[in-house]
C-alpha positions as CSV (number, residue, x, y, z in Angstrom):
1,M,-47.0,-20.1,-18.0
2,Q,-43.3,-20.1,-17.3
3,T,-43.0,-16.8,-19.0
4,I,-45.6,-15.3,-16.8
5,V,-43.8,-16.6,-13.6
6,W,-40.5,-15.2,-14.9
7,L,-42.1,-11.8,-15.6
8,R,-43.6,-11.7,-12.1
9,G,-40.2,-12.5,-10.7
10,Q,-38.6,-9.7,-12.7
11,G,-41.4,-7.3,-11.6
12,R,-40.8,-8.1,-7.9
13,R,-37.1,-7.5,-8.3
14,A,-37.6,-4.3,-10.2
15,F,-40.1,-3.1,-7.5
16,G,-37.6,-4.0,-4.8
17,L,-34.8,-2.1,-6.6
18,V,-37.0,1.0,-7.0
19,V,-38.0,1.0,-3.3
20,N,-34.4,0.6,-2.1
21,L,-33.2,3.3,-4.4
22,I,-35.8,5.7,-3.2
23,L,-35.1,4.9,0.5
24,T,-31.3,5.3,-0.1
25,A,-31.8,8.6,-1.8
26,V,-34.0,9.9,1.0
27,V,-31.5,8.8,3.7
28,V,-28.5,10.3,1.9
29,L,-30.4,13.6,1.3
30,G,-31.1,13.6,5.0
31,A,-27.4,13.0,5.7
32,Y,-26.5,16.0,3.5
33,L,-29.0,18.3,5.2
34,Y,-27.9,17.0,8.7
35,R,-24.4,18.4,8.2
36,L,-25.2,21.5,6.2
37,P,-25.8,23.8,9.3
38,C,-22.0,23.8,9.9
39,F,-21.4,25.7,6.7
40,G,-21.7,29.5,6.0
41,P,-23.3,31.9,5.8
42,T,-20.0,33.9,5.8
43,Y,-16.6,32.8,4.6
44,E,-13.0,33.7,4.9
45,A,-10.8,34.7,2.0
46,N,-9.8,31.1,1.4
47,G,-13.4,30.0,1.2
48,A,-13.6,28.5,4.7
49,T,-16.6,29.1,6.8
50,S,-16.1,32.0,9.3
51,G,-16.5,31.7,13.0
52,D,-15.7,29.1,15.7
53,L,-15.9,25.9,13.7
54,V,-15.1,23.6,16.7
55,A,-18.0,25.0,18.7
56,S,-20.3,24.5,15.7
57,W,-19.1,20.9,15.1
58,Y,-19.6,19.8,18.6
59,G,-22.6,22.0,19.4
60,K,-24.6,21.1,16.3
61,G,-23.0,17.6,15.8
62,C,-22.6,18.4,12.1
63,Y,-18.9,17.8,11.7
64,T,-17.6,16.5,8.4
65,D,-14.1,15.8,7.3
66,F,-14.7,17.7,4.1
67,Q,-14.9,21.0,6.0
68,A,-11.8,20.2,8.0
69,L,-9.9,19.2,4.9
70,W,-10.7,22.3,2.9
71,A,-8.7,24.6,5.2
72,G,-6.6,22.1,7.2
73,R,-5.1,20.5,4.0
74,S,-5.2,23.7,1.9
75,L,-7.5,22.3,-0.7
76,F,-8.5,25.8,-1.7
77,E,-5.0,26.1,-3.2
78,H,-5.9,23.3,-5.6
79,L,-2.4,21.7,-5.3
80,L,-2.1,18.2,-6.9
81,P,-1.6,15.8,-4.0
82,Y,1.4,13.5,-3.9
83,V,3.1,15.5,-6.6
84,N,3.2,18.4,-4.1
85,G,3.4,18.2,-0.4
86,G,5.4,16.2,2.1
87,T,6.3,16.4,5.8
88,G,7.8,19.5,7.3
89,S,10.8,19.5,9.7
90,D,8.3,19.8,12.6
91,G,6.4,16.7,11.4
92,V,3.4,18.7,10.2
93,L,2.0,17.9,6.8
94,L,2.7,20.5,4.2
95,P,0.1,22.0,1.8
96,G,-0.8,19.6,-0.9
97,T,-0.5,16.6,1.3
98,L,-3.4,14.3,2.0
99,E,-3.4,11.4,4.5
100,Y,-5.5,9.3,2.2
101,P,-4.3,6.6,-0.3
102,V,-3.9,8.0,-3.8
103,L,-7.3,7.3,-5.3
104,S,-9.2,9.0,-2.5
105,G,-6.7,11.8,-2.5
106,L,-7.1,12.4,-6.3
107,L,-10.9,12.2,-6.0
108,T,-10.8,14.8,-3.2
109,W,-8.5,17.1,-5.3
110,L,-10.8,16.7,-8.4
111,V,-13.9,17.6,-6.5
112,A,-12.2,20.6,-5.0
113,L,-11.0,22.0,-8.4
114,P,-14.3,23.7,-9.6
115,V,-15.4,25.2,-6.3
116,S,-14.3,28.1,-4.1
117,T,-15.9,27.6,-0.7
118,D,-16.0,24.7,1.7
119,Q,-19.8,24.5,1.4
120,Q,-19.6,24.1,-2.4
121,F,-16.9,21.5,-1.9
122,Y,-19.2,19.6,0.6
123,T,-22.2,19.9,-1.7
124,L,-20.4,18.6,-4.8
125,F,-18.8,15.8,-2.9
126,A,-22.3,14.9,-1.5
127,I,-23.6,14.5,-5.0
128,V,-20.7,12.2,-5.9
129,L,-21.1,10.1,-2.8
130,G,-24.9,10.0,-3.3
131,A,-24.4,8.5,-6.7
132,C,-22.0,6.0,-5.1
133,S,-24.6,5.1,-2.5
134,L,-27.2,4.4,-5.2
135,G,-24.7,2.2,-7.1
136,I,-24.1,0.2,-3.9
137,T,-27.9,-0.2,-3.5
138,V,-28.2,-1.6,-7.0
139,L,-25.4,-4.2,-6.4
140,L,-26.8,-5.2,-3.0
141,V,-30.4,-5.6,-4.3
142,R,-29.0,-7.8,-7.1
143,L,-27.1,-9.9,-4.6
144,G,-29.3,-9.9,-1.6
145,G,-32.8,-8.9,-2.6
146,W,-34.9,-7.3,0.1
147,R,-32.1,-7.8,2.6
148,A,-30.7,-4.7,0.9
149,L,-33.0,-2.7,3.3
150,W,-30.3,-3.2,5.9
151,W,-28.3,-0.9,3.7
152,S,-31.0,1.5,2.5
153,L,-32.3,2.2,6.0
154,A,-29.1,1.9,7.9
155,S,-28.4,4.4,10.6
156,G,-24.8,4.4,9.5
157,V,-25.8,5.6,6.0
158,F,-27.6,8.5,7.5
159,L,-24.8,9.4,9.9
160,Y,-21.8,9.0,7.6
161,A,-22.9,9.1,3.9
162,T,-21.5,12.6,3.6
163,Y,-18.9,12.4,6.4
164,N,-15.9,11.2,4.5
165,V,-15.0,9.5,1.1
166,E,-16.1,6.1,2.4
167,M,-19.1,5.7,0.0
168,F,-16.7,5.8,-2.9
169,V,-14.5,3.0,-1.3
170,V,-17.5,0.9,-0.3
171,L,-18.8,1.0,-3.9
172,L,-15.5,-0.4,-5.3
173,A,-15.4,-3.0,-2.6
174,T,-19.0,-4.1,-3.1
175,A,-18.5,-4.2,-6.9
176,G,-15.5,-6.5,-6.3
177,L,-17.6,-8.8,-4.2
178,W,-20.3,-8.7,-6.9
179,A,-17.8,-9.6,-9.6
180,T,-16.6,-12.6,-7.5
181,W,-20.2,-13.7,-7.2
182,R,-20.5,-13.6,-11.0
183,A,-17.3,-15.7,-11.2
184,C,-18.9,-18.3,-8.8
185,R,-21.9,-18.5,-11.2
186,S,-20.0,-18.6,-14.4
187,T,-19.3,-21.8,-16.3
188,G,-17.1,-20.2,-19.0
189,H,-15.9,-16.8,-18.0
190,S,-14.8,-17.1,-14.4
191,T,-11.3,-15.9,-15.2
192,V,-12.7,-12.7,-16.7
193,W,-14.9,-12.0,-13.7
194,L,-12.1,-12.7,-11.3
195,T,-9.9,-10.3,-13.2
196,A,-12.6,-7.7,-12.8
197,A,-12.8,-8.5,-9.1
198,G,-9.1,-8.0,-8.7
199,L,-9.2,-4.7,-10.6
200,L,-12.1,-3.4,-8.5
201,L,-10.6,-4.5,-5.2
202,G,-7.2,-3.0,-6.3
203,L,-8.9,0.3,-7.0
204,G,-10.6,0.1,-3.6
205,G,-7.3,-0.6,-2.0
206,C,-5.9,2.6,-3.6
207,A,-8.8,4.5,-2.0
208,K,-8.7,2.9,1.5
209,L,-6.7,-0.2,2.2
210,Y,-9.4,-2.5,3.5
211,P,-10.7,-3.9,0.2
212,L,-7.3,-5.5,-0.4
213,L,-8.1,-7.8,2.5
214,F,-10.6,-9.6,0.3
215,V,-8.1,-10.4,-2.4
216,A,-6.5,-13.2,-0.2
217,P,-9.7,-15.3,0.4
218,I,-11.0,-14.7,-3.1
219,G,-7.6,-15.8,-4.5
220,L,-7.7,-18.9,-2.4
221,W,-11.2,-19.7,-3.5
222,A,-10.0,-19.5,-7.1
223,L,-6.9,-21.6,-6.5
224,L,-8.0,-24.4,-4.2
225,P,-9.7,-27.5,-5.7
226,R,-13.5,-27.9,-5.4
227,T,-13.4,-31.7,-5.1
228,R,-10.8,-34.3,-4.2
229,Q,-10.7,-35.4,-7.8
230,D,-10.1,-31.8,-9.0
231,G,-7.0,-31.8,-6.9
232,K,-5.2,-33.9,-9.4
233,G,-3.1,-32.4,-12.1
234,F,-3.0,-28.9,-10.6
235,W,-0.7,-27.4,-13.2
236,Q,-2.7,-28.9,-16.0
237,S,-5.9,-27.2,-14.7
238,L,-6.6,-23.5,-15.1
239,R,-7.1,-22.8,-11.4
240,W,-3.7,-21.1,-11.2
241,Q,-4.8,-18.8,-14.0
242,R,-7.8,-17.8,-12.0
243,F,-5.7,-17.2,-8.9
244,L,-3.2,-15.0,-10.9
245,A,-6.1,-13.2,-12.5
246,V,-7.5,-11.8,-9.2
247,V,-4.2,-11.4,-7.4
248,G,-2.3,-10.1,-10.4
249,A,-5.0,-7.6,-11.3
250,A,-5.1,-6.2,-7.8
251,V,-1.4,-5.9,-7.5
252,A,-1.1,-4.3,-11.0
253,V,-3.7,-1.6,-10.2
254,V,-1.9,-0.7,-6.9
255,L,1.4,-0.5,-8.7
256,V,0.1,1.6,-11.6
257,L,-1.6,4.1,-9.4
258,N,1.2,4.5,-6.8
259,L,4.5,4.1,-8.6
260,P,4.3,7.4,-10.6
261,F,3.9,9.4,-7.4
262,V,6.6,7.3,-5.6
263,L,9.0,8.3,-8.4
264,I,7.9,11.9,-8.7
265,N,7.8,12.9,-5.1
266,F,8.4,10.1,-2.6
267,D,8.1,12.3,0.4
268,G,4.7,13.6,-0.7
269,W,3.5,10.0,-1.3
270,V,4.8,8.5,1.9
271,A,3.8,11.5,4.1
272,G,0.3,10.1,4.6
273,I,1.6,6.7,5.6
274,R,4.0,8.3,8.1
275,F,1.1,10.3,9.4
276,Q,-1.1,7.3,10.0
277,W,1.7,5.2,11.6
278,S,2.8,8.0,14.0
279,R,-0.8,8.9,15.0
280,D,-1.3,8.4,18.7
281,I,-4.0,6.1,20.1
282,D,-6.0,8.9,21.7
283,G,-9.6,9.7,22.4
284,S,-10.4,10.3,18.8
285,T,-9.6,6.7,17.8
286,N,-12.6,5.1,19.5
287,T,-10.8,1.8,20.1
288,I,-10.5,-0.8,22.8
289,W,-6.8,0.1,23.0
290,Y,-7.4,3.6,24.2
291,W,-10.3,2.8,26.6
292,G,-8.8,-0.4,27.8
293,L,-5.4,1.2,28.7
294,R,-6.8,4.6,29.7
295,P,-4.7,5.0,32.8
296,Y,-1.5,4.5,30.9
297,I,-2.2,5.7,27.4
298,D,-1.0,9.3,27.8
299,S,2.6,8.1,28.2
300,Q,4.6,8.6,25.0
301,H,6.6,5.5,26.0
302,V,3.4,3.4,26.1
303,Q,2.3,4.9,22.7
304,T,5.7,3.9,21.1
305,L,5.5,0.3,22.5
306,L,1.8,-0.1,21.6
307,R,2.2,0.7,17.8
308,P,3.9,-2.6,16.9
309,V,1.8,-4.6,19.4
310,V,-1.5,-3.3,17.8
311,T,-0.1,-4.0,14.3
312,F,0.8,-7.5,15.2
313,A,-2.5,-8.2,17.0
314,T,-4.4,-6.9,13.9
315,L,-2.3,-9.1,11.6
316,I,-3.1,-12.2,13.7
317,G,-6.7,-11.2,13.8
318,I,-7.1,-11.0,10.0
319,L,-5.0,-14.1,9.3
320,A,-7.1,-16.3,11.7
321,P,-10.2,-16.5,9.4
322,V,-7.9,-17.5,6.5
323,V,-6.6,-20.4,8.5
324,W,-10.1,-21.4,9.5
325,G,-11.3,-21.2,5.9
326,T,-8.4,-23.4,4.8
327,I,-9.3,-26.0,7.5
328,R,-12.9,-25.9,6.3
329,W,-11.7,-26.3,2.7
330,W,-9.6,-29.3,3.7
331,R,-12.7,-30.9,5.3
332,R,-15.4,-29.9,2.8
333,A,-13.4,-29.0,-0.4
334,D,-15.1,-25.6,-0.2
335,F,-13.3,-22.4,0.7
336,P,-15.8,-19.9,2.2
337,W,-14.4,-16.7,0.6
338,L,-17.3,-14.4,1.6
339,E,-17.5,-15.6,5.2
340,V,-13.7,-15.3,5.6
341,S,-13.7,-11.8,4.0
342,A,-16.4,-10.6,6.5
343,A,-14.5,-12.1,9.5
344,M,-11.2,-10.5,8.4
345,L,-12.9,-7.1,8.2
346,M,-14.5,-7.5,11.7
347,A,-11.1,-8.5,13.2
348,Y,-9.5,-5.4,11.5
349,L,-12.2,-3.1,12.9
350,L,-11.9,-4.6,16.4
351,L,-8.1,-4.7,16.7
352,N,-6.8,-1.8,14.5
353,K,-5.6,1.3,16.4
354,V,-8.2,3.6,14.7
355,H,-11.9,2.9,14.4
356,S,-13.3,6.0,12.8
357,P,-17.1,6.4,13.0
358,Q,-17.7,6.0,9.2
359,Y,-16.1,2.6,9.2
360,V,-19.5,1.1,9.8
361,L,-20.2,1.6,6.1
362,W,-17.5,-1.0,5.4
363,L,-19.4,-3.6,7.3
364,I,-23.0,-3.0,6.3
365,P,-22.8,-4.8,2.9
366,F,-21.8,-8.0,4.7
367,F,-25.0,-7.7,6.8
368,V,-26.8,-7.9,3.5
369,L,-24.8,-10.6,1.9
370,L,-24.6,-13.0,4.8
371,R,-27.6,-14.5,6.6
372,I,-26.8,-12.8,9.9
373,G,-29.8,-12.7,12.2
374,W,-31.6,-9.4,12.6
375,P,-31.0,-9.1,16.4
376,W,-27.2,-9.0,15.8
377,I,-27.6,-6.3,13.1
378,V,-30.0,-4.1,15.2
379,A,-27.7,-4.4,18.2
380,Y,-24.7,-3.4,16.2
381,Y,-26.6,-0.4,14.7
382,I,-27.6,0.8,18.2
383,A,-24.1,0.4,19.5
384,D,-22.7,2.3,16.5
385,V,-25.2,5.2,17.0
386,F,-24.3,5.4,20.7
387,T,-20.6,5.6,19.7
388,G,-21.0,8.1,16.8
389,V,-23.6,10.4,18.3
390,G,-22.2,10.0,21.8
391,F,-18.7,11.1,20.7
392,F,-19.8,14.5,19.5
393,A,-22.4,15.0,22.2
394,R,-19.7,14.1,24.8
395,A,-17.3,16.5,23.3
396,A,-20.0,19.2,23.3
397,A,-20.8,18.6,27.0
398,N,-17.1,18.7,27.9
399,T,-16.6,22.0,25.9
400,A,-19.6,23.5,27.8
401,S,-18.4,22.0,31.1
402,I,-21.7,20.2,31.6
403,E,-20.7,17.8,34.4
404,A,-24.1,16.1,34.7
405,S,-24.2,14.9,31.1
406,V,-25.0,11.3,30.4
407,W,-23.3,11.3,27.0
408,P,-19.9,10.1,28.2
409,Q,-21.5,7.0,29.6
410,I,-23.5,6.5,26.5
411,F,-20.4,6.9,24.4
412,I,-18.4,4.4,26.5
413,L,-21.3,1.9,26.3
414,G,-21.3,2.3,22.5
415,V,-17.5,1.7,22.2
416,W,-17.5,-1.4,24.4
417,G,-20.9,-2.7,23.0
418,R,-19.6,-2.4,19.5
419,A,-16.3,-4.2,20.4
420,V,-18.2,-7.1,22.0
421,L,-20.5,-7.4,19.0
422,L,-17.6,-7.4,16.6
423,F,-16.0,-10.2,18.6
424,V,-19.2,-12.2,18.5
425,L,-19.9,-11.4,14.9
426,F,-16.4,-12.5,14.0
427,F,-17.5,-16.1,14.8
428,V,-21.1,-15.7,13.6
429,A,-19.9,-14.6,10.2
430,M,-17.7,-17.7,9.8
431,R,-20.7,-19.9,10.5
432,T,-23.3,-18.1,8.4
433,K,-24.1,-18.8,4.7
434,P,-24.2,-16.3,1.9
435,V,-27.6,-15.0,1.2
436,W,-27.6,-16.4,-2.4
437,L,-27.1,-20.0,-1.4
438,G,-30.4,-21.9,-1.5
439,Q,-32.0,-19.5,-3.9
440,K,-33.1,-21.5,-7.0
441,H,-32.7,-18.6,-9.4
442,D,-29.2,-17.8,-8.1
443,A,-27.7,-21.3,-7.7
444,V,-23.9,-21.1,-7.6
445,V,-22.1,-22.9,-10.4
446,I,-18.6,-24.1,-9.5
447,P,-16.4,-24.1,-12.6
448,Q,-13.9,-27.0,-12.5
449,S,-11.5,-26.2,-15.3
450,V,-12.2,-22.7,-16.4
């Protein structure tokens, strides 16, 4: 009888996985087709699509960073990034320079190698990102069951699956969270799983920086005692080994992937960092800083003063959940690593000087993994659609001098609606349990000495 019940349970999970994979594949295919009209049918000598690309991007709403990168960053020359490139005397990035961290840059270069036009580049990258999206689906179904539908049917997946390299980064970040979950359940191999989590989050941090945020709460979860009795004899326990496993693995990956390029061509490696730091807070950043300080933001003096202010505010925002988590641990002997990770990300998205449209993909896995109520998730998706679609529709209306367009108002509503929701969700996330708590078949085992 128990075998039959187990088989039924396995069958339900397999059915849920298949359904979510099919839905994800359909949505990602739609995302690919949605942006395809911006490519071809004629091409320049360098493989870039001919014609007025800006009018096409805004008029059809099918902009993708891959098309801009092909010509704008001279990917058609197939120069190895970070070994080549740098910053010119006029501050412009030289050919061979990418403003991405090294792993995203190397992936972009590899995908560009076998192709000769921007459409081929986009198509091949869409295949890579589609595979990443399916991998994310497998992990989220394993962790969250049917809540993975919040990912598989997300408007953000349709809008941004083939917009930028984000799917690759989200796969690494989600895999790091999955490895941490395995460490939570393990009674004899938690150090191995935490090492894997550190490696995956380190790789994610070398693709986009945000996965490195999660190393701190996961490291604290590994380090801090689970009970008052467990607090005795710290150096005799193996908690410090678990802490060093996750933090050391993440740091090691970052050093191994970055140091060679630092030594070979420091200017080519640091050019992207300088580019991001010197980037003005303008209308393309979609942040509260631009729209909240709109009357003053065009002043270069204000821009110069604002950079350190925004950096400090962002730092305070991402540290606040760590402090809260530590206080909760002191009261309950339980450090809420997943809740803290989600709140840190929400603070980063709210306070950072850039909030690119595709960043919603970073957040969606937490909508699956935490028991956040559906009204909050639906509201956030609506605000995000208003922001993403409204941005390009507003730009198209401005380009065509359509004064009666409602898109500017929809866009502003999306920006501020998203900001308010991030502020509220910051607190909601810290008071919401992980989805696997309370599930009998996924009870979390807390290893005391391994």
